[in-house]
N, C-alpha and C positions, 0 to 999 in steps of 0.2 A: 506452733502454739495455737491451741484451739480456743475459740470464743466460748465463754460461759455465760449462760442466761441465768442470772441470780434469781430473778423473779420465778422462772420456771423451776429452778431447784427447790425453792421454798414453797412452790405451789400457790403463789399469789399473783394478782393482777398488778401491772405497772402503776396503777392508780391507788394501790393499797396504802393505808396510812401507817404510821409508826407502830400503832397498837397491833394491827393485823400482822405486820411483819414480825414483830416480837412473838406473838402467839404462834405463828407458823413455825418459827425457829424452835421454840420450846417444845412443840409437839414432835418435831423431827429429832431433836436432841434426845428426848426421852425414848423415842422408838429405836434410835440407832446408836446409842451410847455403847461403846465397846465393852464396858464393864457388865452390861446387863443384856444386851441384844444378842440374839442367836441368828439374826437375819444375815443372809449372804451379803458380803461386801459392806457390812455395817460400819466398819471403821472408815472406809472411803466415803460413804454417804454422810457419816457424821462430820467428816472434815469438810465436805462440800457445803453442808448446811451451815457450819460455823463460818466458813469463808463468805458465803452469801450474806449472812447476817452482819458480818464485820463490814462488808461493802455497803450495805443498805441502811444500817442503823444511824449512820452519821449523815446529816443533811448535805455537807460538802462533798463527801465521798459519793453519795447517791447521785448528786447533780452531775459529778464528773463521769460516773458510770453511765448515767442516762444518755449523756452526749455520745459516748462510744457505742452504746447499745444499738443505735441506728445503723451502725456499719457492720454488725456481726450477726451470725446465726448460730444457735447453740450446737456445739460439737463440730463446727466447721472451722477450717483455718482462718485466722483473724488477720485482717489488714486494716489498720486505722485510717482516719481521715488525714488531710494535710496538717502538718504541725505535730502529729502524734508520733512518738518514737518508742519502740520496744525498750523495756528496762527503764522505766521511769515515766511512762505515759507522756503527757504533754510537758513534763518537767515537774510533776505534781507533788502531792503531799506525802506525809509519812504513813506507815502502815499500822503503827501501834504495837503494843506488846503481844507476844504470842503468835505473830503472823509468819514466823519463819517456815512453818510447814505448809503454808498455803501454796497454791499453784503458781506456775510461771506467769499465767495470765493476770492473776491478782497482783503479783510483784511488779509486773510491767506497768500497771496503772498507778499503784499506790506506793511503790518503792520498796516493797517487801519487808525489810527489817526496821523501817521507820526513818527518822531523821538523823540518827546517830552515825557519825563517821568513825573510821578506824581510830583507835586510841582513846575512845570515849568522848571525843569532841562533838559538839553540836553544830548543826548547820548555821552559819552566820545569819543573823537577822537583818532585814533591810525593808525597804518600802516597795510594795508591789507597783509595777508600772501601770500607767493609766489604761483603762479599757477603751477600745475604739469601737464605734458603732457606725454601720453604713447600711443603706438600703440597697438591696440587690434586685434588680428587675429581671424577672424570669418569664419566659414565654411558656404558654401551655404545653407546647411541644417539648420544651426543655425538661418538664417534670417527668416525661416518659423516657428520657435519654439517659444512658449510662456514661456519656462522655463528660469530661471535666469542663469547667467553665473558668476562664481566666478573669481575675478581678484585680484591680489596682486601688489602693487607698492610701491616705495620708496618715503617717505615724508620728506623733510628737516625740521629740528627743529632749532630754533633760541633762543638766550637768550634775556633778556630785552633790551639790547643795539642794538639788531638786528644782532648780530654776529652768523654765522652758527656754530652750535656745534655738530650736529649729524644727522643721518638719521634714520627713523624708517620705518618698513614695515607695511603697512595698507592693509587690505583685505575688499572687498565689494562684495555683490551680485548685479549684474546689469542686467537689462532686456533690450535686444536689441530692439529698437523701430521698429515697422513694417515699411517696405519700406526703411530701411537704405541702403545707397549707398556706394560703395567702395570709400574710401578716405574721407567720411563724418566726420566732426568734431563735437563731442557731448560733451556738457558741463554738468558736475555734480557740481552744486554750493556748495561751502563750504567744498569740500572734499579734498582740497589741504593743503598746509602748514598752521599751526595756525597763527592767526594774532598777531601783536606785539603791546603792550600797549593798549589792548582792541580793536584792529582793527579786522575786519572781516576775517574769514578764506579765503585762496585762493581757487581757483576752480581746479577741475580735468578735463582735456580735453582728451577724448578718440578719437584717430584717427583710424577709421575703415579700416581694410585691409582684403579684401577677400582672404582666403587661396586658393591656386591653387587646382583644382579639377581634378581627373584622367579622368573624362568623359566629363565635360562640360566647355565651354568657356562662358564668360559673355560679353554681349553687352547691356549695360544699364539695363533695366528691363527684357531683353530677354536672353535666353540661347541658345547655339549652341552645337549640338552633331553630330559626324560623325557616320553614320550607315554603317558598312561593308556589302556588298552584292556580291553574286556570279554573274557573267555575265548573266547567264540564269535567275536569279531572276529579274534583270533589264529588260531582254527581255520578259519574260513570266508573270511578276508580282508575288507578294508574300505578305503574311501577316506576319509581323515580330513584336516580342515583343521588345519595345524600353524602356530603363531605363529613369526614371524621378527622381526628388528629393524626391518624395513620393511613389515610387513604379514603376510598369511597365504599359505601355499602348500598345495596339495592333494597329499597323500602316499598312494600306493597301498601298502597293507600286504598282502603276498602271503598266500594261504591256507597254513596250516601254519607260520606264523611262531612263533618261540619267545620266551618271556619273557626279557628282558635282551638280546635281539638288537639290533644297531645297524644303522640305515640312514643314508645320508648324502645331503645335498642340496648340490651344488656351488654356490659363489658366494653363500652366505647366512651366512658367518662374518664375521670382522672384516677390516678392510683391513690389508694388509701394506705394506712399504716400496715395493714395486713398483706399488702402486695396485690390486692385485687382492685379492679377498675369499676367505677360506678356506672350509672346509666347515662346515655345520651337521650335527652328528651327532644323529640321533633315536634314542633308546634306548626300546625297546618295554617297557612295564611292565603286566603283567596285574593287573587290579583285580577282586576278587571282590565280588559284591553283599553288602551288610551284612546284609540280612534276606531270608529265603526262607520262603514259606509251604509248606504240606504238598504242594501240587500241584507247586511248583517243585522241592522236594526229591525227589519221586517221579521227576521228569524226570532229575535228576542221577543217581539210582540206576539208572534205565533206561539212561542213557548209559554208566555205569560197567560195566554188564553186557554191553552190546552192543559197546563199544569193546575189551574184553578187553585193556586196556593196563596194563602194569606199568612205571611210571617208574623203578623201582629194580632193573630186571632185571640191570644190570651194576654195581650199586652195591657 
C-alpha cells in the first residue's frame, strides 16, 4: 500500500486553509471530470482529487491525516507509527458516503465505507477514553537518529460507569519524526485510556522537550557553539577541529578574526521538516592564558609597543 500526499495531489501547501483546499479541488474536478475531460488518466486523477478533498475537508480527518503524513512519502510504501494498523488506521472514524471507490490507503485510515456494520447496524456509541499527555525528553542526537525510543507512561483505567479505578503502566517504542521541534506536540492515536461503553480509546500526546546539551545551543533548526581560541590564533589564523552532532569538522579561522565573530557550517544543524539540516554557527571566543611568567609578560609588552593599537580609538 502506497502513501498518498493529499496536499501534493491538490497542489496546495499543508498550511492551506479550507477555502484554498476547496478551490483547488474544484479546479481539478472541472479539469478532470470524466464526462468532459479528454486528458489522459482523467478518471484516475479525478478520483485522486476527490479522495484528497474528502480527507482534508473535515477538521477531524485532516488532523488524523496530518499525524500520519509525518511518516510517509508520496508514492512510497507506507508504514505507520506505533499504534497505527492497516484497515482502520488508529481505530478511527468513518469515511462517509461515496468513499467505496477510494484507495486502500484512504480506507486504511478512515474505514472505507464508514461506520455501518453488516446488516445495516451502526457502530455502538460510547465515551472516548481519556487522553494522556507526557513530556518526552529528547537529546539533540536523537533528532537525527532513525532508531525507536522506548517510553513508559501511566494510563488511567475506568469501570463501566466511568469511575476511575486504577492506573496501569504502558510501554511503547516510538520513532521521533524527522524535523521535530522543541515544544512540538505529537499525537499517537488510541494509545491513551480505554474507551467506556465501546467508545474509542483516548490518545497519547507527547510534548517534545530538547534536553540541554553541554556544547550546543538551539536556535530553530540551527545550532550555536562557542569555539575557544588563543589571542594569537585569532590574530594569525588557525585550523581547528570543531565538534558537531555527528563527529568533528575542520574549520579554518582567518587571520585577523575578531572575538565574538560568527562563522557558519552548512548542513551541521538540526533536521527540518523538509529533511534538510540547518547551520552550525561557530562563535569565536578569545581565551587569555591564566598565568604568564615574566618572559611572557615582556613579550606582551613588546607587542603592545610595536602594534601601536588603540581599541578605544572611536569609543
